[in-house]
C-alpha positions in Angstrom: -72.8 -156.1 -32.0 -75.8 -154.1 -33.3 -78.9 -156.2 -33.8 -80.7 -155.5 -37.1 -84.4 -156.4 -37.4 -85.9 -158.2 -40.4 -87.7 -155.0 -41.4 -84.4 -153.0 -41.5 -82.7 -155.8 -43.4 -85.5 -155.8 -46.0 -85.3 -152.0 -46.3 -81.5 -152.1 -46.8 -81.9 -154.9 -49.4 -84.5 -152.9 -51.4 -82.6 -149.7 -51.0 -79.4 -151.4 -52.4 -81.4 -152.7 -55.4 -83.0 -149.3 -56.0 -79.7 -147.4 -55.8 -78.0 -150.0 -58.0 -80.7 -149.6 -60.6 -80.3 -145.9 -60.6 -76.5 -146.3 -60.9 -76.8 -148.6 -63.9 -79.3 -146.3 -65.7 -77.0 -143.4 -65.1 -73.7 -145.1 -66.1 -74.9 -147.1 -69.1 -75.2 -144.1 -71.5 -71.5 -143.3 -70.8 -70.5 -146.9 -71.3 -72.6 -147.1 -74.5 -70.7 -144.1 -75.9 -67.3 -145.6 -74.8 -68.1 -149.0 -76.3 -69.3 -147.4 -79.5 -66.2 -145.2 -79.8 -63.9 -148.3 -79.9 -66.2 -150.5 -82.0 -65.8 -151.5 -85.6 -67.7 -148.8 -87.6 -69.5 -151.2 -89.9 -70.6 -153.5 -87.1 -71.7 -150.6 -85.1 -74.1 -149.4 -87.9 -75.6 -152.8 -88.2 -76.2 -153.1 -84.5 -79.8 -152.1 -83.4 -79.9 -153.3 -79.8 -78.1 -152.5 -76.6 -74.4 -152.2 -76.8 -72.9 -154.1 -73.9 -69.4 -154.5 -75.2 -67.2 -153.2 -78.1 -68.1 -154.7 -81.5 -64.7 -155.4 -82.9 -62.1 -153.3 -81.0 -60.4 -150.5 -83.0 -58.9 -147.1 -82.1 -58.7 -145.5 -85.6 -61.4 -143.0 -84.7 -59.4 -141.8 -81.7 -56.3 -141.4 -83.9 -58.3 -139.2 -86.3 -59.6 -137.1 -83.4 -56.2 -136.6 -81.8 -54.7 -135.6 -85.1 -57.3 -132.9 -85.6 -55.8 -129.5 -84.9 -59.1 -127.8 -84.3 -59.9 -130.1 -81.4 -56.5 -129.6 -79.8 -56.7 -125.8 -80.2 -60.3 -125.8 -79.0 -59.3 -127.6 -75.9 -56.5 -125.2 -75.2 -58.8 -122.2 -75.8 -61.5 -123.7 -73.4 -58.9 -124.1 -70.6 -57.8 -120.6 -71.1 -61.3 -119.1 -71.1 -62.3 -121.2 -68.1 -59.1 -120.3 -66.2 -59.1 -116.5 -66.8 -62.9 -116.3 -66.7 -63.3 -118.1 -63.4 -60.5 -116.1 -61.8 -61.9 -112.7 -62.8 -65.5 -113.8 -62.0 -64.6 -115.0 -58.6 -62.6 -111.8 -57.8 -65.4 -109.5 -58.9 -68.1 -111.6 -57.2 -66.2 -111.7 -53.9 -65.7 -108.0 -53.9 -69.3 -107.3 -54.9 -70.7 -109.7 -52.3 -68.6 -108.1 -49.6 -69.9 -104.6 -50.6 -73.5 -105.7 -50.7 -73.2 -107.4 -47.3 -72.3 -104.1 -45.6 -75.3 -103.6 -43.2 -74.8 -99.9 -42.6 -73.6 -98.7 -46.1 -75.5 -95.8 -47.7 -78.2 -96.8 -50.2 -77.2 -100.5 -50.0 -80.8 -101.6 -50.3 -81.2 -99.6 -53.6 -78.0 -101.0 -55.0 -79.1 -104.5 -54.1 -82.5 -104.0 -55.7 -81.0 -102.7 -59.0 -78.7 -105.7 -59.1 -81.4 -108.3 -58.4 -83.6 -106.5 -60.9 -81.4 -107.8 -63.7 -82.5 -111.3 -62.8 -86.1 -110.6 -63.6 -85.7 -108.4 -66.7 -82.9 -109.1 -69.2 -82.1 -106.9 -72.3 -82.2 -109.8 -74.8 -79.7 -111.1 -77.3 -79.8 -108.3 -79.9 -78.9 -105.4 -77.5 -76.3 -107.7 -75.9 -74.7 -108.4 -79.3 -74.7 -104.8 -80.3 -73.2 -103.5 -77.1 -70.5 -106.1 -76.8 -69.7 -106.7 -80.5 -70.3 -103.2 -82.0 -70.0 -100.6 -79.3 -67.2 -102.2 -77.2 -65.5 -103.8 -80.2 -64.9 -107.1 -78.4 -65.4 -109.3 -81.5 -62.7 -111.9 -81.9 -61.0 -111.1 -78.6 -60.4 -112.9 -75.4 -62.5 -110.3 -73.6 -65.7 -111.3 -75.4 -65.5 -114.7 -73.7 -64.7 -113.3 -70.2 -66.0 -109.9 -69.4 -69.7 -109.7 -70.6 -70.8 -112.5 -68.2 -68.1 -111.9 -65.6 -70.6 -111.7 -62.8 -73.7 -113.9 -62.3 -76.4 -112.1 -60.3 -77.4 -115.4 -58.8 -73.9 -116.3 -57.7 -73.5 -112.8 -56.3 -76.6 -113.1 -54.2 -75.5 -116.5 -52.9 -72.1 -115.3 -51.8 -73.6 -112.1 -50.4 -76.0 -114.2 -48.3 -73.0 -116.2 -47.0 -71.1 -113.0 -46.1 -74.1 -111.6 -44.3 -74.2 -114.6 -42.0 -70.7 -113.8 -40.6 -71.1 -112.4 -37.1 -70.7 -108.6 -37.1 -68.8 -108.7 -33.8 -65.8 -110.3 -35.6 -65.6 -107.3 -38.0 -66.0 -104.8 -35.2 -63.1 -106.5 -33.3 -60.9 -106.4 -36.4 -61.7 -102.7 -36.9 -60.8 -101.9 -33.3 -57.4 -103.6 -34.0 -56.9 -101.3 -37.0 -57.9 -103.7 -39.8 -59.0 -102.2 -43.1 -61.8 -103.5 -45.4 -59.5 -105.6 -47.6 -57.9 -107.2 -44.5 -61.3 -107.9 -43.0 -62.4 -109.4 -46.3 -59.5 -111.7 -46.9 -58.8 -112.7 -43.3 -62.3 -113.0 -41.9 -65.0 -113.2 -44.5 -63.3 -115.4 -47.0 -62.0 -118.1 -44.6 -65.4 -118.3 -42.9 -67.3 -118.5 -46.2 -65.0 -121.0 -47.9 -67.8 -123.5 -48.5 -69.9 -120.8 -50.3 -67.0 -119.6 -52.3 -66.2 -123.2 -53.4 -69.8 -123.7 -54.6 -69.8 -120.4 -56.5 -66.5 -121.2 -58.1 -67.9 -124.6 -59.2 -70.9 -122.9 -60.7 -68.7 -120.5 -62.6 -66.3 -123.2 -63.8 -69.0 -125.5 -65.1 -70.9 -122.7 -66.8 -67.8 -121.4 -68.6 -66.7 -124.9 -69.5 -70.1 -125.5 -71.2 -70.4 -122.1 -72.8 -70.6 -122.0 -76.6 -73.3 -119.3 -77.3 -71.1 -116.3 -76.7 -68.4 -117.8 -78.9 -70.9 -118.3 -81.7 -71.9 -114.7 -81.4 -68.6 -113.0 -81.1 -65.9 -115.3 -82.5 -65.3 -115.6 -86.3 -61.8 -116.9 -86.1 -61.7 -120.7 -86.0 -58.4 -120.6 -84.1 -60.2 -119.0 -81.2 -63.2 -121.4 -81.0 -63.7 -123.1 -77.7 -64.1 -126.9 -77.6 -67.8 -126.8 -77.0 -68.5 -124.8 -80.2 -66.5 -127.3 -82.1 -68.4 -130.2 -80.5 -71.7 -128.5 -81.4 -70.5 -128.3 -85.0 -69.5 -131.9 -85.1 -72.3 -133.5 -83.0 -75.3 -131.4 -83.9 -74.5 -130.4 -87.5 -72.8 -133.8 -88.0 -69.8 -132.3 -89.6 -67.0 -134.8 -89.6 -66.0 -134.5 -93.3 -63.0 -132.2 -92.7 -61.6 -134.5 -90.0 -61.9 -137.6 -92.2 -60.5 -135.8 -95.3 -57.4 -134.7 -93.3 -56.9 -138.3 -92.2 -57.3 -139.6 -95.7 -60.3 -141.8 -95.1 -61.8 -143.3 -98.2 -65.2 -142.1 -99.4 -66.7 -145.6 -98.8 -65.6 -145.7 -95.1 -66.6 -142.1 -94.3 -70.2 -142.8 -93.3 -69.4 -145.7 -90.9 -66.4 -144.2 -89.3 -68.2 -140.9 -88.9 -70.4 -142.6 -86.3 -67.4 -143.7 -84.2 -65.8 -140.3 -84.5 -68.9 -138.7 -83.2 -68.7 -141.0 -80.1 -65.1 -140.2 -79.6 -65.8 -136.5 -79.7 -68.6 -137.0 -77.1 -66.0 -138.6 -74.8 -63.1 -136.2 -75.6 -63.8 -133.5 -72.9 -64.4 -136.2 -70.2 -61.2 -138.1 -70.9 -59.0 -135.1 -69.8 -61.1 -133.6 -67.1 
């Protein structure tokens, strides 16, 4: 049995209190939104203090949200953009990182410099919009959400660093056995860098899931809007009138129930992820 001194016990006690306090502060905002989404709209508006439990349980707001076609199509569009986008981004990033990790390739330092240079100086929004929207004619297409930001320079450098850490002797042994570049990449570099690849894939997935700015620039068709653009419209612009009108909510109840609908929308992406 391990003996624990009084100092260690005191430290553990204070550590548990500190970590529990952080957990409560972190979790409470989510619980507040959850309780508000199932509260009675009128009682919720009158409440000015902390919300520790639902104020009169109701799920009418969730019914209105689930009946809204824009939210459903937005969720499907987001999954499609994230799925295709992450797959293409990871494929290109892995291939690019492998090429940049070649130690004896011609002009590899110059290529690396020009790629990293884009992290320091960016063209700006207007040239980006003109090239993608006007010159490449990607407006209102799936490609506008996937191709322009297919490769992140930061993620490319991270993965390139991981590939560069693989021992060169493994590659030399594989080449002696007749392996080509694609075989070396998929059978040596990818398995040995799986942790780096997982991190980069997570970065791509989260960034594409939260992306709304490109959709605002290049998508005019509402049927192609991702979920985040619809959430921005509802949460920031406070536009819930269309949802309540389609659900036949009376004019008198629109302001109160609009608050709970906003809370439901805030939780909507998290319920299914």
